[in-house]
ROMI-38388 format. One record per residue (C-alpha): residue number from 0; residue in one letter; x, y, z. Coordinates in Angstrom, 2 decimals. Layout:
<recs>
+------+------+---------+---------+---------+
! firo ! mido !      c1 !      c2 !      c3 !
+------+------+---------+---------+---------+
!  NUM !    A !       X !       Y !       Z !
...
+------+------+---------+---------+---------+
</recs>
This chain:
<recs>
+------+------+---------+---------+---------+
! firo ! mido !      c1 !      c2 !      c3 !
+------+------+---------+---------+---------+
!    0 !    M !  157.45 !   89.79 ! -139.87 !
!    1 !    D !  158.35 !   91.63 ! -136.57 !
!    2 !    L !  155.48 !   92.74 ! -134.51 !
!    3 !    L !  155.03 !   94.20 ! -130.82 !
!    4 !    I !  151.55 !   93.73 ! -129.44 !
!    5 !    E !  150.68 !   95.91 ! -126.64 !
!    6 !    N !  147.76 !   95.88 ! -123.80 !
!    7 !    A !  146.21 !   92.68 ! -125.10 !
!    8 !    R !  144.25 !   90.14 ! -123.03 !
!    9 !    L !  145.33 !   86.72 ! -123.88 !
!   10 !    V !  143.45 !   83.70 ! -124.19 !
!   11 !    T !  146.51 !   81.25 ! -124.68 !
!   12 !    M !  144.67 !   77.99 ! -125.04 !
!   13 !    Q !  147.41 !   76.46 ! -123.28 !
!   14 !    E !  146.58 !   73.31 ! -121.19 !
!   15 !    G !  144.10 !   73.65 ! -118.37 !
!   16 !    E !  141.48 !   76.18 ! -117.16 !
!   17 !    Q !  143.92 !   79.19 ! -116.90 !
!   18 !    G !  144.57 !   78.70 ! -120.74 !
!   19 !    Y !  140.87 !   79.46 ! -121.47 !
!   20 !    L !  140.62 !   82.44 ! -119.37 !
!   21 !    P !  141.80 !   85.89 ! -120.32 !
!   22 !    T !  145.04 !   86.87 ! -118.83 !
!   23 !    P !  145.56 !   90.63 ! -117.33 !
!   24 !    I !  146.90 !   93.29 ! -119.68 !
!   25 !    A !  149.90 !   91.67 ! -121.46 !
!   26 !    R !  152.64 !   92.15 ! -124.26 !
!   27 !    V !  153.52 !   89.84 ! -126.89 !
!   28 !    G !  156.75 !   90.01 ! -129.28 !
!   29 !    I !  156.68 !   88.49 ! -132.56 !
!   30 !    R !  160.29 !   88.26 ! -134.59 !
!   31 !    S !  160.46 !   86.45 ! -137.91 !
!   32 !    G !  156.99 !   85.21 ! -137.61 !
!   33 !    K !  157.35 !   83.32 ! -134.27 !
!   34 !    I !  156.39 !   84.44 ! -130.78 !
!   35 !    V !  159.59 !   85.28 ! -128.72 !
!   36 !    A !  158.31 !   86.80 ! -125.76 !
!   37 !    I !  155.06 !   86.86 ! -123.62 !
!   38 !    S !  154.65 !   89.36 ! -120.51 !
!   39 !    T !  151.70 !   90.12 ! -118.27 !
!   40 !    K !  151.24 !   92.63 ! -115.80 !
!   41 !    E !  150.59 !   90.12 ! -113.05 !
!   42 !    Q !  153.96 !   88.73 ! -113.44 !
!   43 !    G !  155.46 !   91.75 ! -111.96 !
!   44 !    K !  158.79 !   92.76 ! -113.12 !
!   45 !    D !  160.08 !   91.20 ! -116.22 !
!   46 !    S !  163.56 !   89.48 ! -116.44 !
!   47 !    E !  166.07 !   91.53 ! -118.06 !
!   48 !    H !  166.14 !   88.98 ! -121.02 !
!   49 !    T !  162.24 !   89.22 ! -121.41 !
!   50 !    E !  162.37 !   93.02 ! -121.36 !
!   51 !    S !  165.12 !   93.25 ! -123.93 !
!   52 !    L !  162.89 !   90.89 ! -126.02 !
!   53 !    L !  159.95 !   93.31 ! -125.74 !
!   54 !    N !  162.03 !   96.62 ! -126.50 !
!   55 !    P !  159.67 !   98.79 ! -129.06 !
!   56 !    A !  162.93 !   99.83 ! -130.94 !
!   57 !    Q !  163.53 !   96.18 ! -132.02 !
!   58 !    Y !  160.21 !   95.97 ! -133.74 !
!   59 !    G !  159.10 !   97.30 ! -137.30 !
!   60 !    Q !  155.45 !   97.82 ! -135.95 !
!   61 !    T !  153.77 !   98.03 ! -132.61 !
!   62 !    I !  149.77 !   97.81 ! -132.22 !
!   63 !    D !  147.76 !   98.78 ! -129.05 !
!   64 !    L !  144.91 !   96.51 ! -128.67 !
!   65 !    Q !  143.33 !   98.51 ! -125.89 !
!   66 !    G !  142.31 !   95.67 ! -123.78 !
!   67 !    K !  140.88 !   93.57 ! -126.79 !
!   68 !    L !  140.92 !   89.68 ! -126.43 !
!   69 !    L !  143.80 !   88.13 ! -128.37 !
!   70 !    M !  143.30 !   84.57 ! -129.18 !
!   71 !    P !  145.30 !   81.92 ! -131.22 !
!   72 !    G !  144.33 !   82.24 ! -135.03 !
!   73 !    L !  141.48 !   79.69 ! -135.66 !
!   74 !    V !  142.15 !   76.62 ! -137.49 !
!   75 !    D !  139.67 !   74.94 ! -139.99 !
!   76 !    C !  141.18 !   71.24 ! -140.27 !
!   77 !    H !  138.86 !   69.90 ! -142.61 !
!   78 !    T !  137.38 !   71.55 ! -145.78 !
!   79 !    H !  136.48 !   70.93 ! -149.34 !
!   80 !    L !  136.86 !   74.45 ! -150.22 !
!   81 !    V !  137.88 !   74.12 ! -153.71 !
!   82 !    Y !  135.05 !   72.89 ! -156.34 !
!   83 !    A !  132.91 !   74.32 ! -158.94 !
!   84 !    G !  129.05 !   74.24 ! -159.41 !
!   85 !    S !  126.17 !   74.61 ! -157.11 !
!   86 !    R !  123.81 !   72.02 ! -155.42 !
!   87 !    A !  121.01 !   74.48 ! -154.16 !
!   88 !    N !  118.69 !   73.16 ! -156.76 !
!   89 !    E !  119.25 !   69.69 ! -155.13 !
!   90 !    F !  118.73 !   71.26 ! -151.63 !
!   91 !    E !  115.60 !   72.62 ! -152.86 !
!   92 !    M !  114.43 !   69.31 ! -154.61 !
!   93 !    R !  114.97 !   67.28 ! -151.50 !
!   94 !    L !  112.91 !   69.83 ! -149.60 !
!   95 !    N !  110.05 !   69.27 ! -152.14 !
!   96 !    G !  110.12 !   65.55 ! -151.32 !
!   97 !    V !  112.43 !   64.29 ! -154.31 !
!   98 !    P !  114.40 !   61.03 ! -153.22 !
!   99 !    Y !  118.08 !   61.38 ! -153.41 !
!  100 !    K !  118.14 !   58.29 ! -155.60 !
!  101 !    E !  116.03 !   60.32 ! -158.10 !
!  102 !    I !  118.28 !   63.28 ! -157.85 !
!  103 !    A !  121.48 !   61.25 ! -158.44 !
!  104 !    K !  119.55 !   59.67 ! -161.47 !
!  105 !    Q !  118.91 !   63.06 ! -162.84 !
!  106 !    G !  122.72 !   63.81 ! -162.60 !
!  107 !    G !  122.82 !   65.20 ! -159.21 !
!  108 !    G !  124.78 !   64.29 ! -156.07 !
!  109 !    I !  128.54 !   64.46 ! -155.69 !
!  110 !    L !  129.06 !   63.39 ! -159.49 !
!  111 !    S !  127.54 !   66.86 ! -160.46 !
!  112 !    T !  130.19 !   68.64 ! -158.46 !
!  113 !    V !  132.63 !   66.25 ! -160.12 !
!  114 !    H !  131.29 !   67.07 ! -163.71 !
!  115 !    A !  131.33 !   70.78 ! -162.87 !
!  116 !    T !  135.00 !   70.72 ! -161.40 !
!  117 !    R !  136.44 !   68.86 ! -164.14 !
!  118 !    A !  135.04 !   71.38 ! -166.40 !
!  119 !    A !  136.64 !   74.30 ! -164.57 !
!  120 !    T !  140.04 !   75.69 ! -165.05 !
!  121 !    E !  142.59 !   76.13 ! -162.23 !
!  122 !    E !  141.96 !   79.80 ! -162.46 !
!  123 !    Q !  138.19 !   79.33 ! -162.23 !
!  124 !    L !  138.43 !   77.11 ! -159.12 !
!  125 !    I !  140.54 !   79.74 ! -157.36 !
!  126 !    E !  138.07 !   82.38 ! -158.12 !
!  127 !    L !  135.09 !   80.35 ! -156.92 !
!  128 !    A !  136.87 !   79.29 ! -153.74 !
!  129 !    L !  137.71 !   82.98 ! -152.94 !
!  130 !    P !  134.19 !   84.21 ! -151.65 !
!  131 !    R !  134.21 !   80.92 ! -149.43 !
!  132 !    L !  137.60 !   81.52 ! -148.25 !
!  133 !    D !  136.74 !   85.03 ! -147.39 !
!  134 !    G !  133.91 !   84.05 ! -145.19 !
!  135 !    L !  136.42 !   81.73 ! -143.11 !
!  136 !    L !  138.72 !   84.47 ! -142.94 !
!  137 !    A !  136.06 !   86.79 ! -141.48 !
!  138 !    S !  135.33 !   84.23 ! -138.65 !
!  139 !    G !  138.90 !   84.53 ! -137.53 !
!  140 !    V !  140.59 !   81.61 ! -139.35 !
!  141 !    T !  144.31 !   81.77 ! -140.10 !
!  142 !    S !  145.13 !   78.20 ! -141.06 !
!  143 !    I !  142.85 !   75.86 ! -143.37 !
!  144 !    E !  143.14 !   72.45 ! -144.82 !
!  145 !    V !  141.73 !   71.95 ! -148.21 !
!  146 !    K !  140.89 !   68.48 ! -149.67 !
!  147 !    S !  140.88 !   67.57 ! -153.33 !
!  148 !    G !  138.12 !   64.79 ! -153.99 !
!  149 !    Y !  135.97 !   66.36 ! -156.88 !
!  150 !    G !  138.27 !   65.45 ! -159.76 !
!  151 !    L !  138.82 !   61.75 ! -159.48 !
!  152 !    T !  141.32 !   61.86 ! -162.37 !
!  153 !    L !  145.11 !   62.39 ! -162.00 !
!  154 !    Q !  144.84 !   65.77 ! -164.01 !
!  155 !    D !  141.86 !   66.85 ! -162.24 !
!  156 !    E !  143.02 !   66.12 ! -158.59 !
!  157 !    I !  146.31 !   67.92 ! -159.17 !
!  158 !    K !  144.35 !   70.93 ! -160.88 !
!  159 !    M !  142.56 !   70.98 ! -157.45 !
!  160 !    L !  145.48 !   70.74 ! -155.21 !
!  161 !    R !  147.34 !   73.43 ! -157.18 !
!  162 !    A !  144.46 !   75.95 ! -157.11 !
!  163 !    A !  144.15 !   75.15 ! -153.38 !
!  164 !    K !  147.80 !   75.86 ! -152.77 !
!  165 !    A !  147.27 !   79.03 ! -154.82 !
!  166 !    L !  144.92 !   80.64 ! -152.40 !
!  167 !    E !  147.87 !   81.54 ! -150.16 !
!  168 !    H !  148.91 !   83.91 ! -152.92 !
!  169 !    E !  145.47 !   85.50 ! -152.99 !
!  170 !    R !  144.97 !   85.97 ! -149.36 !
!  171 !    K !  146.95 !   86.02 ! -146.09 !
!  172 !    V !  146.25 !   82.46 ! -144.90 !
!  173 !    K !  148.17 !   79.36 ! -144.35 !
!  174 !    I !  146.72 !   76.21 ! -146.82 !
!  175 !    T !  147.47 !   72.80 ! -145.93 !
!  176 !    T !  146.61 !   70.33 ! -148.82 !
!  177 !    T !  145.15 !   66.98 ! -148.56 !
!  178 !    L !  144.57 !   64.30 ! -151.48 !
!  179 !    L !  141.19 !   62.88 ! -151.14 !
!  180 !    A !  141.36 !   60.96 ! -154.59 !
!  181 !    A !  139.41 !   58.05 ! -152.84 !
!  182 !    H !  136.09 !   60.29 ! -152.28 !
!  183 !    A !  133.79 !   58.50 ! -154.45 !
!  184 !    L !  133.88 !   56.11 ! -157.48 !
!  185 !    P !  134.14 !   58.16 ! -160.70 !
!  186 !    P !  131.74 !   57.20 ! -163.53 !
!  187 !    E !  134.57 !   55.82 ! -165.72 !
!  188 !    Y !  135.10 !   52.97 ! -163.03 !
!  189 !    Q !  131.82 !   52.20 ! -162.45 !
!  190 !    D !  131.44 !   48.71 ! -160.62 !
!  191 !    R !  135.36 !   48.67 ! -160.59 !
!  192 !    S !  136.17 !   50.20 ! -157.45 !
!  193 !    D !  139.32 !   47.96 ! -156.76 !
!  194 !    D !  140.78 !   49.26 ! -160.13 !
!  195 !    Y !  140.15 !   52.58 ! -159.27 !
!  196 !    I !  141.96 !   52.40 ! -155.85 !
!  197 !    G !  144.65 !   50.65 ! -157.81 !
!  198 !    Y !  144.67 !   53.87 ! -160.03 !
!  199 !    V !  144.84 !   56.35 ! -156.90 !
!  200 !    C !  147.60 !   54.08 ! -155.36 !
!  201 !    E !  149.86 !   53.52 ! -158.47 !
!  202 !    E !  149.39 !   56.78 ! -160.61 !
!  203 !    I !  147.62 !   59.66 ! -158.32 !
!  204 !    I !  149.58 !   59.17 ! -154.88 !
!  205 !    P !  153.02 !   58.89 ! -156.35 !
!  206 !    L !  152.89 !   62.02 ! -158.72 !
!  207 !    V !  151.26 !   64.18 ! -155.93 !
!  208 !    A !  154.09 !   63.20 ! -153.47 !
!  209 !    Q !  156.73 !   63.79 ! -156.03 !
!  210 !    E !  155.19 !   67.18 ! -156.79 !
!  211 !    K !  154.76 !   68.26 ! -153.05 !
!  212 !    L !  151.09 !   69.01 ! -153.72 !
!  213 !    A !  149.78 !   67.58 ! -150.57 !
!  214 !    T !  151.07 !   66.49 ! -147.10 !
!  215 !    S !  148.25 !   63.98 ! -146.43 !
!  216 !    V !  145.87 !   61.53 ! -148.15 !
!  217 !    D !  142.49 !   60.98 ! -146.95 !
!  218 !    V !  139.93 !   58.24 ! -147.86 !
!  219 !    F !  135.89 !   58.11 ! -147.42 !
!  220 !    C !  135.65 !   54.92 ! -145.75 !
!  221 !    E !  132.01 !   53.93 ! -145.77 !
!  222 !    S !  129.54 !   51.79 ! -147.25 !
!  223 !    I !  128.90 !   54.28 ! -150.10 !
!  224 !    G !  132.51 !   55.00 ! -150.46 !
!  225 !    F !  135.40 !   52.46 ! -149.90 !
!  226 !    N !  135.83 !   49.56 ! -147.70 !
!  227 !    L !  138.43 !   48.69 ! -145.04 !
!  228 !    A !  140.65 !   46.58 ! -147.33 !
!  229 !    Q !  140.73 !   49.56 ! -150.06 !
!  230 !    T !  141.13 !   52.07 ! -147.26 !
!  231 !    E !  144.22 !   50.42 ! -146.12 !
!  232 !    R !  145.52 !   49.96 ! -149.48 !
!  233 !    V !  145.47 !   53.71 ! -149.88 !
!  234 !    F !  146.92 !   54.01 ! -146.27 !
!  235 !    R !  150.06 !   51.72 ! -147.36 !
!  236 !    A !  150.69 !   53.60 ! -150.47 !
!  237 !    A !  150.50 !   56.95 ! -148.55 !
!  238 !    A !  153.11 !   55.89 ! -146.12 !
!  239 !    Q !  155.39 !   54.35 ! -148.88 !
!  240 !    Y !  155.44 !   58.01 ! -150.24 !
!  241 !    G !  156.09 !   59.94 ! -147.01 !
!  242 !    L !  152.39 !   61.13 ! -146.55 !
!  243 !    R !  150.33 !   61.31 ! -143.47 !
!  244 !    V !  146.79 !   59.82 ! -143.40 !
!  245 !    K !  143.54 !   61.11 ! -142.30 !
!  246 !    G !  140.06 !   59.30 ! -142.41 !
!  247 !    H !  136.38 !   60.17 ! -143.26 !
!  248 !    T !  135.16 !   57.40 ! -140.88 !
!  249 !    E !  132.11 !   56.20 ! -139.16 !
!  250 !    Q !  129.86 !   58.84 ! -140.38 !
!  251 !    L !  126.95 !   56.58 ! -141.71 !
!  252 !    S !  128.03 !   53.03 ! -140.11 !
!  253 !    N !  130.72 !   51.47 ! -138.03 !
!  254 !    L !  133.10 !   49.78 ! -140.32 !
!  255 !    G !  136.12 !   50.37 ! -138.23 !
!  256 !    G !  137.91 !   52.95 ! -140.43 !
!  257 !    T !  138.79 !   55.00 ! -137.16 !
!  258 !    A !  140.76 !   51.91 ! -135.57 !
!  259 !    L !  142.52 !   51.51 ! -138.95 !
!  260 !    T !  143.47 !   55.17 ! -139.19 !
!  261 !    T !  144.99 !   55.12 ! -135.65 !
!  262 !    R !  147.37 !   51.97 ! -136.66 !
!  263 !    Y !  148.66 !   54.11 ! -139.63 !
!  264 !    N !  149.23 !   57.09 ! -136.92 !
!  265 !    G !  146.57 !   59.13 ! -138.63 !
!  266 !    L !  146.41 !   62.73 ! -138.25 !
!  267 !    S !  142.50 !   62.70 ! -137.56 !
!  268 !    A !  139.71 !   60.49 ! -138.00 !
!  269 !    D !  136.59 !   62.74 ! -139.04 !
!  270 !    H !  132.76 !   62.73 ! -138.59 !
!  271 !    I !  132.67 !   59.64 ! -136.30 !
!  272 !    E !  129.05 !   59.60 ! -135.20 !
!  273 !    Y !  128.78 !   55.79 ! -135.51 !
!  274 !    L !  132.25 !   55.47 ! -133.54 !
!  275 !    D !  131.71 !   52.71 ! -130.63 !
!  276 !    E !  133.82 !   52.32 ! -127.54 !
!  277 !    Q !  136.39 !   50.13 ! -129.22 !
!  278 !    G !  137.01 !   52.77 ! -131.69 !
!  279 !    V !  137.23 !   55.53 ! -128.96 !
!  280 !    L !  139.89 !   53.26 ! -127.16 !
!  281 !    A !  141.80 !   52.97 ! -130.29 !
!  282 !    L !  141.90 !   56.79 ! -130.40 !
!  283 !    S !  143.02 !   57.12 ! -126.85 !
!  284 !    N !  145.90 !   54.93 ! -127.31 !
!  285 !    S !  147.16 !   56.98 ! -130.33 !
!  286 !    S !  147.93 !   60.44 ! -131.33 !
!  287 !    T !  144.89 !   60.47 ! -133.72 !
!  288 !    V !  142.75 !   63.53 ! -133.19 !
!  289 !    A !  138.71 !   62.94 ! -133.36 !
!  290 !    T !  137.19 !   65.70 ! -135.66 !
!  291 !    L !  133.63 !   66.53 ! -135.33 !
!  292 !    L !  131.62 !   68.23 ! -138.35 !
!  293 !    P !  128.39 !   69.38 ! -136.82 !
!  294 !    G !  127.50 !   71.35 ! -140.21 !
!  295 !    A !  127.07 !   68.21 ! -142.07 !
!  296 !    F !  125.09 !   66.69 ! -139.12 !
!  297 !    Y !  122.84 !   69.78 ! -139.18 !
!  298 !    F !  122.42 !   69.94 ! -142.82 !
!  299 !    L !  121.55 !   66.19 ! -143.24 !
!  300 !    R !  119.33 !   66.17 ! -140.13 !
!  301 !    E !  121.24 !   63.01 ! -138.65 !
!  302 !    K !  120.10 !   61.57 ! -135.50 !
!  303 !    Q !  122.97 !   59.64 ! -134.56 !
!  304 !    L !  125.30 !   61.74 ! -132.22 !
!  305 !    P !  128.96 !   61.24 ! -132.01 !
!  306 !    P !  130.19 !   59.63 ! -128.79 !
!  307 !    I !  131.01 !   62.60 ! -126.94 !
!  308 !    E !  130.71 !   61.63 ! -123.41 !
!  309 !    L !  133.12 !   58.32 ! -124.32 !
!  310 !    L !  135.57 !   60.73 ! -126.06 !
!  311 !    R !  135.93 !   62.85 ! -123.04 !
!  312 !    Q !  136.10 !   59.71 ! -120.39 !
!  313 !    H !  138.99 !   58.64 ! -122.59 !
!  314 !    N !  140.58 !   62.03 ! -122.94 !
!  315 !    V !  140.54 !   62.11 ! -126.61 !
!  316 !    P !  141.09 !   65.62 ! -128.00 !
!  317 !    M !  138.05 !   66.59 ! -130.14 !
!  318 !    A !  138.82 !   69.08 ! -133.09 !
!  319 !    I !  135.75 !   70.99 ! -134.87 !
!  320 !    A !  135.83 !   71.96 ! -138.38 !
!  321 !    T !  133.27 !   73.49 ! -141.24 !
!  322 !    D !  133.53 !   70.30 ! -143.71 !
!  323 !    I !  132.58 !   73.14 ! -146.09 !
!  324 !    N !  131.21 !   71.37 ! -149.32 !
!  325 !    P !  128.60 !   71.85 ! -151.83 !
!  326 !    G !  126.51 !   68.81 ! -150.91 !
!  327 !    T !  126.37 !   68.32 ! -147.12 !
!  328 !    S !  127.75 !   71.49 ! -145.35 !
!  329 !    P !  127.75 !   74.68 ! -147.36 !
!  330 !    F !  128.88 !   76.73 ! -144.23 !
!  331 !    A !  131.87 !   79.20 ! -144.36 !
!  332 !    D !  131.84 !   80.19 ! -140.67 !
!  333 !    L !  133.98 !   78.31 ! -138.29 !
!  334 !    T !  132.21 !   80.03 ! -135.26 !
!  335 !    L !  128.87 !   78.90 ! -136.31 !
!  336 !    M !  130.34 !   75.26 ! -136.13 !
!  337 !    M !  131.39 !   76.31 ! -132.75 !
!  338 !    N !  127.82 !   77.03 ! -131.75 !
!  339 !    M !  126.64 !   74.03 ! -133.49 !
!  340 !    A !  128.99 !   71.81 ! -131.63 !
!  341 !    C !  127.85 !   73.23 ! -128.28 !
!  342 !    T !  123.99 !   72.96 ! -129.12 !
!  343 !    L !  123.92 !   69.91 ! -131.15 !
!  344 !    F !  126.65 !   67.69 ! -129.62 !
!  345 !    R !  126.76 !   69.41 ! -126.13 !
!  346 !    L !  130.15 !   70.42 ! -126.08 !
!  347 !    T !  131.09 !   73.24 ! -123.65 !
!  348 !    P !  132.28 !   76.76 ! -125.07 !
!  349 !    Q !  135.90 !   75.67 ! -123.82 !
!  350 !    E !  135.86 !   72.41 ! -125.84 !
!  351 !    A !  134.63 !   74.20 ! -128.81 !
!  352 !    L !  137.41 !   76.83 ! -128.79 !
!  353 !    R !  140.12 !   74.25 ! -128.25 !
!  354 !    G !  138.39 !   72.44 ! -131.01 !
!  355 !    V !  139.09 !   75.26 ! -133.57 !
!  356 !    T !  142.54 !   76.00 ! -132.09 !
!  357 !    Q !  144.77 !   73.79 ! -129.86 !
!  358 !    H !  143.21 !   70.53 ! -131.29 !
!  359 !    A !  142.35 !   71.47 ! -134.80 !
!  360 !    A !  146.12 !   72.30 ! -135.10 !
!  361 !    K !  147.31 !   68.94 ! -133.94 !
!  362 !    A !  144.65 !   67.51 ! -136.44 !
!  363 !    L !  146.76 !   69.18 ! -139.20 !
!  364 !    G !  150.04 !   68.06 ! -137.67 !
!  365 !    Y !  151.01 !   71.37 ! -136.17 !
!  366 !    G !  150.31 !   70.71 ! -132.72 !
!  367 !    D !  153.78 !   71.99 ! -131.73 !
!  368 !    S !  153.47 !   75.30 ! -133.64 !
!  369 !    R !  150.00 !   76.38 ! -133.88 !
!  370 !    G !  146.64 !   76.70 ! -131.98 !
!  371 !    V !  148.21 !   78.01 ! -128.91 !
!  372 !    I !  149.83 !   81.21 ! -127.80 !
!  373 !    E !  153.15 !   80.21 ! -126.37 !
!  374 !    V !  156.82 !   81.34 ! -127.03 !
!  375 !    G !  158.23 !   79.43 ! -130.00 !
!  376 !    F !  154.82 !   79.00 ! -131.66 !
!  377 !    D !  153.78 !   80.86 ! -134.87 !
!  378 !    G !  152.76 !   84.47 ! -134.62 !
!  379 !    D !  149.15 !   83.53 ! -135.80 !
!  380 !    F !  146.22 !   85.41 ! -133.87 !
!  381 !    S !  142.64 !   86.38 ! -134.09 !
!  382 !    I !  141.79 !   89.87 ! -132.22 !
!  383 !    W !  138.14 !   89.85 ! -130.93 !
!  384 !    D !  135.87 !   92.73 ! -129.74 !
!  385 !    I !  134.41 !   90.31 ! -126.86 !
!  386 !    D !  134.43 !   90.23 ! -123.28 !
!  387 !    H !  134.71 !   86.52 ! -122.83 !
!  388 !    P !  135.86 !   83.68 ! -125.25 !
!  389 !    A !  132.50 !   81.89 ! -124.46 !
!  390 !    D !  130.97 !   84.62 ! -126.67 !
!  391 !    L !  132.71 !   82.93 ! -129.77 !
!  392 !    S !  130.28 !   79.91 ! -129.28 !
!  393 !    Y !  127.24 !   81.84 ! -127.93 !
!  394 !    Q !  126.61 !   84.53 ! -130.66 !
!  395 !    V !  126.78 !   84.29 ! -134.56 !
!  396 !    G !  126.31 !   86.76 ! -137.16 !
!  397 !    T !  127.61 !   90.25 ! -135.32 !
!  398 !    K !  130.73 !   91.81 ! -136.20 !
!  399 !    R !  133.28 !   90.68 ! -133.45 !
!  400 !    L !  136.62 !   90.00 ! -135.39 !
!  401 !    I !  138.77 !   93.04 ! -135.47 !
!  402 !    S !  141.78 !   91.55 ! -137.35 !
!  403 !    R !  144.00 !   88.59 ! -137.85 !
!  404 !    I !  147.76 !   88.33 ! -137.47 !
!  405 !    V !  149.26 !   85.57 ! -139.88 !
!  406 !    N !  153.10 !   84.91 ! -139.36 !
!  407 !    G !  153.29 !   88.46 ! -137.39 !
!  408 !    E !  151.60 !   90.40 ! -140.11 !
!  409 !    Y !  148.76 !   92.40 ! -139.09 !
!  410 !    V !  145.61 !   91.99 ! -141.31 !
!  411 !    S !  142.95 !   94.42 ! -140.79 !
!  412 !    H !  139.09 !   93.17 ! -140.66 !
!  413 !    G !  137.95 !   96.77 ! -140.12 !
!  414 !    G !  139.24 !   97.11 ! -136.54 !
!  415 !    L !  141.90 !   98.99 ! -134.93 !
+------+------+---------+---------+---------+
</recs>
């Protein structure tokens, strides 16, 4: 799409403090979905080339932002958006003192979501995901990662991935899909976790790669999930079929999953509450992003904080995501996660905003095309009725989003 944006104040999220501070009034030109020119009044007279690129006659649509803030479209780089069933009853049971083991004994826990998701059709999964997706879009999101992981059979994992990809046809949004078949042990493989990992590596990953249903593979590497050897087996299979890897690591204990993820050039290591300095050093010597999931930390009332100061000291990029899922983070608002990251993890508002733009894009493998306002990047933006970007982390629940722009196409959220 071709779009000319006039009278915007840009928050470019390019490197450095200036990337976080709003610019003077600016113009941005988007051609064929890509940013082709940026001009701010403080630059003085534009070059003849820039002026020609910003000629309104060359654009199918021009919008005047009247001084509103133009930011990169927000990126939610870790979600479990597609699933069936509700776990609200378990939430209530826990608060009434029922232990998790008893809840699981009664058919609750992750396997209740597995049963409900298996019973749902692809069309039903799409319909169930749409209200959650709409919540994310209303918080300024233009790119979303969606994981499978509640099917745990070849047929049901593929059904989930197809439903996730179909969401792009229902809403103006970019969806990236991740295979998370190694999420939990299905009941059919009780006490046979190695056999299940073999099934994932030998049957599910090859078909998902062949049908191009996912671009990456994730593993829940944890004492209640899969061990290091099993995780590495999945990572090797992913690499064999040309898929990138990500890790649910160091959420409940320190198994070394993050360091393993970096050895396989992982896109991100997510959760990481129990990550130690050795693991942080592994991240700092790699391109792997540390993804923080404050919603799960909050909902589970965890006490072990991620090693934020160590991550800062070693210049590890920190992304923030909703982790939206039925059991541990039922939150469909990425700006709420920014607030939680600041209040619970003590991130600064600038770190939080980088965590849902520049660094989140990198965590999905799009660091050179999304998450920053820069010539050559995708024309994905969020437009806000706020004075300063810190407001996104400070305030929750008020109407601030004016519109989103995806690939240069304007999507109104009741604004201009």
